[in-house]
C-alpha positions in Angstrom: 0.0 0.0 0.0 1.6 3.2 -1.1 2.3 5.7 1.7 1.0 9.3 1.4 3.2 12.1 2.2 1.9 14.7 4.7 0.8 17.8 3.1 2.7 21.0 4.0 0.2 23.7 5.1 0.1 26.7 2.8 1.9 29.7 4.3 -0.5 32.2 5.9 -0.3 35.8 5.0 1.1 38.1 7.6 -1.5 39.7 9.8 -1.5 43.5 9.3 -0.2 45.4 12.3 -3.0 47.1 14.1 -2.6 50.7 15.0 -4.8 52.7 17.3 -6.7 55.6 15.7 -4.8 58.9 15.7 -6.6 60.3 18.7 -5.3 57.4 20.8 -1.7 57.5 19.7 0.9 58.8 22.1 3.0 60.2 19.2 5.8 62.5 20.3 4.2 63.3 23.7 6.6 61.0 25.5 9.5 63.1 24.2 8.1 66.6 24.7 9.4 69.2 27.2 7.2 70.9 29.8 6.3 73.9 27.6 4.9 71.7 24.8 3.0 69.5 27.3 1.4 72.6 28.9 0.3 73.7 25.4 -1.5 70.3 25.0 -3.3 70.6 28.3 -4.7 74.0 27.2 -5.5 73.0 23.6 -9.2 72.5 23.1 -8.5 70.4 20.0 -6.3 67.9 22.0 -8.1 64.6 22.9 -8.6 63.4 26.4 -6.1 60.7 25.7 -3.4 63.1 24.6 -4.0 65.3 27.7 -3.8 62.3 29.9 -0.5 61.3 28.4 0.7 64.8 28.8 -0.1 64.8 32.5 1.8 61.5 32.9 4.8 62.9 31.1 4.7 66.0 33.3 4.8 63.8 36.4 7.9 62.1 35.0 9.6 65.4 34.4 8.5 66.9 37.8 7.8 70.2 36.0 6.7 72.8 38.5 5.8 75.3 35.7 3.0 72.9 34.8 1.2 73.1 38.2 -1.4 75.7 37.1 -2.4 73.7 34.1 -2.6 70.5 36.1 -4.6 72.2 38.9 -7.1 73.4 36.3 -7.9 69.8 35.4 -8.5 68.6 39.0 -12.3 69.2 38.7 -12.5 67.3 35.4 -14.2 64.0 36.0 -12.2 62.3 33.2 -8.8 63.9 33.6 -8.6 64.6 37.4 -6.8 61.3 38.1 -4.2 62.1 35.5 -3.8 65.6 36.8 -3.1 64.2 40.2 -0.6 61.7 38.7 1.2 64.7 37.3 1.1 66.7 40.5 2.1 64.1 43.0 5.8 63.8 42.0 6.4 67.5 41.7 8.6 68.5 44.6 7.9 72.2 44.4 5.6 73.6 47.1 3.2 74.9 44.5 2.0 71.3 43.8 1.0 70.9 47.4 -0.7 74.3 47.4 -2.8 73.3 44.4 -3.9 70.1 46.0 -4.8 71.7 49.3 -6.7 74.5 47.5 -8.8 71.8 45.7 -10.0 70.4 49.1 -12.4 73.2 49.4 -13.7 73.0 45.8 -14.3 69.3 45.1 -16.8 66.7 46.3 -17.3 63.0 46.1 -14.8 60.8 44.3 -12.8 63.8 43.0 -12.3 65.1 46.5 -11.3 61.6 47.7 -8.7 61.4 44.9 -7.2 64.7 46.0 -7.1 63.5 49.6 -5.3 60.4 48.6 -2.7 62.4 46.6 -2.1 64.6 49.7 -1.6 61.4 51.7 0.9 60.1 49.2 2.8 63.4 49.3 2.6 63.3 53.2 1.7 67.0 53.2 1.5 68.0 56.8 0.2 71.4 55.9 -3.1 69.7 55.0 -3.4 68.1 58.4 -5.8 70.6 60.0 -8.2 70.3 57.1 -8.0 66.5 57.0 -8.7 66.4 60.7 -12.0 68.3 60.2 -12.8 66.0 57.2 -12.8 62.9 59.5 -16.2 64.3 60.7 -17.5 64.7 57.1 -21.0 63.4 56.4 -19.7 61.4 53.5 -18.1 58.3 55.2 -15.9 57.7 52.2 -14.4 61.2 52.6 -14.0 60.6 56.3 -12.2 57.4 55.8 -9.9 58.8 53.1 -9.0 61.8 55.4 -8.1 59.4 58.2 -5.9 57.3 55.9 -4.1 60.4 54.6 -3.4 61.5 58.2 -2.0 58.1 59.0 0.3 58.3 55.9 1.4 61.8 56.8 2.4 60.5 60.3 4.0 62.5 63.1 2.9 63.3 66.6 0.2 65.7 65.5 -1.5 63.1 63.3 -1.2 60.5 66.1 -3.0 62.9 68.5 -5.7 63.7 66.0 -6.4 60.1 65.1 -6.5 59.0 68.7 -9.1 61.8 69.4 -11.1 60.7 66.4 -11.2 57.1 67.7 -13.2 58.4 70.6 -16.0 59.9 68.5 -16.2 57.9 65.3 -18.3 54.8 64.7 -18.6 51.8 62.4 -16.4 51.6 59.3 -15.1 55.1 59.8 -13.8 54.1 63.3 -12.2 51.0 61.7 -10.5 53.2 59.1 -9.2 55.6 61.9 -7.8 52.6 63.8 -6.0 51.3 60.7 -4.7 54.8 60.1 -3.3 54.8 63.6 -1.3 51.7 62.8 0.2 53.3 59.7 1.0 56.4 61.8 2.8 54.3 64.3 4.9 52.8 61.6 5.7 56.3 60.4 6.8 57.3 63.9 9.1 54.2 64.0 10.6 55.2 60.7 11.2 58.7 62.1 13.1 57.2 65.1 10.2 58.3 67.4 10.1 54.8 69.0 8.6 55.8 72.3 5.8 57.7 70.7 5.1 54.7 68.4 5.0 52.2 71.2 2.7 54.6 73.1 0.3 54.6 70.1 0.5 50.8 69.8 -0.3 50.5 73.5 -3.3 52.8 73.0 -4.5 50.6 70.1 -4.2 47.5 72.3 -7.2 48.5 74.4 -10.2 46.1 74.3 -12.5 48.7 72.8 -10.4 49.1 69.7 -11.5 47.4 66.5 -10.2 43.8 66.4 -7.9 43.9 63.4 -6.1 47.1 64.5 -5.9 45.8 68.0 -4.3 42.6 66.9 -1.9 44.5 64.6 -0.8 46.7 67.5 -0.2 43.8 69.8 1.9 42.1 67.2 3.9 45.3 66.6 4.6 45.6 70.4 5.9 42.0 70.5 8.0 42.6 67.4 9.5 45.8 68.8 10.1 44.4 72.3 11.8 41.2 71.0 13.8 42.8 68.2 17.6 42.2 68.7 18.4 45.7 67.7 16.0 47.5 70.0 17.2 50.1 72.5 18.2 48.7 75.9 
């Protein structure tokens, strides 16, 4: 019986390379300097995609001259997150000023986003406003404010958060307790060990939400049994 040779499949034509439409192409934005990026942010003909990429590029450059243009986008429901991405890495004080100014102008998720950015920047100048926001009628805003204070850290934040534990309830109180744990870690990192241990001890009380209480007790054991602890 004659054997049949296997047939070689016919070569397939190369698939065409798919390119996004022009309004979704980054183009030269990734190579632009700050002045060109600022022009994009102010150009009514530029797409949201192009403006978003410009914000990201500004953040990479840390361009302080772009702060006003970025601040103008904070109320934009589509571009606010990108504006914050651009502002967060800018070391100049004007970036912090812009974010703090937005606290009084925004609401809802846009406000929460700005609070989160302030927490990432650890902007202590915002602490008094954040302390008041823990009492906000919007529980999401209150929880975000507590988390930002914990991230900022320091003795002032520790005191504010401990006071808030005495008057908050439910999930907001749980967020405040979690923020206290973060604040204690910040104190440790700042070589304020005694203050950190005092905060952990406060969080070990039986009336503190369980997860935070357990975390505080574990932290005390960790610190007291560490070989490099002060004697």
